[in-house]
Each structure stands twice: as C-alpha cells, then as structure tokens.
C-alpha positions in Angstrom: -18.6 -22.8 3.0 -15.8 -23.6 0.6 -18.3 -24.8 -1.9 -20.4 -21.7 -1.5 -17.2 -19.6 -2.0 -16.5 -21.4 -5.2 -20.0 -20.6 -6.5 -19.5 -16.9 -5.6 -16.3 -16.7 -7.5 -17.8 -18.6 -10.4 -20.9 -16.3 -10.4 -18.8 -13.1 -10.4 -16.6 -14.4 -13.3 -19.7 -15.2 -15.3 -21.7 -12.0 -14.4 -18.7 -9.7 -15.1 -17.6 -11.9 -17.9 -14.5 -10.9 -19.9 -14.9 -11.1 -23.7 -13.2 -14.6 -23.7 -16.0 -16.1 -21.5 -18.8 -14.5 -23.7 -17.1 -15.8 -26.8 -17.0 -19.3 -25.3 -20.7 -19.2 -24.6 -21.4 -18.1 -28.2 -19.1 -20.8 -29.6 -21.0 -23.4 -27.6 -24.3 -22.2 -29.2 -25.7 -20.1 -26.3 -26.9 -16.5 -26.7 -24.4 -13.8 -25.9 -26.2 -12.9 -22.7 -26.4 -16.5 -21.3 -23.4 -15.9 -19.0 -25.7 -13.8 -16.9 -28.1 -16.8 -16.4 -25.2 -19.0 -15.4 -23.8 -16.4 -13.0 -27.2 -15.8 -11.5 -27.8 -19.5 -10.9 -24.3 -19.8 -9.4 -24.9 -16.9 -7.1 -28.3 -18.3 -6.0 -26.5 -21.6 -5.3 -24.0 -19.9 -3.1 -26.8 -18.1 -1.1 -28.7 -21.4 -0.7 -25.6 -23.3 0.4 -24.8 -20.8 3.2 -28.0 -21.6 5.3 -28.5 -25.0 6.7 -32.2 -24.9 6.0 -31.6 -24.4 2.3 -28.4 -26.3 1.8 -30.0 -29.3 0.3 -31.7 -27.1 -2.4 -28.4 -25.3 -2.9 -26.5 -28.5 -3.5 -29.1 -29.7 -5.9 -29.0 -26.5 -7.9 -25.2 -26.4 -7.9 -25.0 -30.0 -9.0 -27.5 -29.2 -11.8 -25.5 -26.2 -13.0 -22.2 -28.1 -12.9 -23.7 -31.1 -14.8 -25.0 -28.7 -17.5 -21.5 -27.2 -17.7 -20.0 -30.7 -17.9 -22.4 -31.7 -20.6 -21.7 -28.6 -22.6 -17.9 -29.1 -22.7 -18.3 -32.9 -23.3 -20.6 -32.3 -26.3 -18.0 -29.9 -27.7 -15.1 -32.3 -27.0 -13.4 -29.9 -24.6 -12.8 -32.6 -22.0 -10.0 -30.8 -20.2 -12.6 -28.1 -19.2 -14.7 -30.8 -17.7 -12.6 -31.6 -14.6 -13.7 -28.6 -12.5 -17.4 -29.1 -13.1 -17.1 -32.8 -12.4 -15.3 -32.2 -9.1 -17.7 -29.5 -8.0 -20.8 -31.6 -9.0 -19.3 -34.4 -6.9 -18.8 -32.1 -4.0 -22.3 -30.7 -4.4 -23.6 -34.3 -4.2 -21.6 -34.9 -1.0 -22.8 -31.7 0.6 -26.4 -32.5 -0.4 -26.1 -36.0 1.0 -24.8 -34.7 4.3 -27.6 -32.1 4.4 -30.2 -34.7 3.6 -28.9 -37.0 6.4 -28.9 -34.2 8.9 -32.5 -33.4 7.9 -33.5 -37.0 8.4 -31.8 -37.2 11.7 -33.5 -34.0 12.9 -36.8 -35.4 11.8 -36.4 -38.6 13.7 -35.2 -36.7 16.8 -38.3 -34.5 16.7 -40.5 -37.6 16.6 -38.7 -39.3 19.6 
C-alpha cells in the first residue's frame, strides 16, 4: 500500500504539474504534455497495486515507469535525480516478486 501511495502522489504531482516539472520534461526532450502521460501511468500503477489480483501487473508497470525515469535522468547526467526512481523500481520488483510467489502458491494449492 505504501508503494501505491507513492504512485498516487507521483501521479498527482505530474498531472497537476507546476511549471518547473513541465520545463524539466521539455528540457529532457519530451513534448510539453508528456507529464500527463507519466501521471496517468503512475495513477494506473497505483490502482493496479491496490488489488491482489492485479498487483503483479501494477508492479511491472511501476517498474517500467521508474526505469524510464531513471534512464531519462541518467542520459541527461542528472544522477542525483535517479535515486528515487531506482529505489521505487527496486521496491516494485520486490512487490512483483512477492505477488508472483503468492500466485504460484495459490496455483499449487488449487491443484492439490
């Protein structure tokens, strides 16, 4: 749930982006409206993470979004901005691994 909350906060800060966030996206070579795409993907991630049935998909989407953010800041040499996406991508992988293991366990229980 903490990971989902992070993605809600991230999505809101991207959807209701102050001028500084929009300017960063433009500086990185993205269209001025791209913050809406990022915010929407982060919100979708949060929704998927909340439900156990879709948690694996949410963690995969969240990890993808964070790795894209990490790649963006790395390409532009803004390594200090890469810490948060790296931590969140790692947490997304952990949550996805746990969800996957639970799914496997539930499948083997159903066959027994």
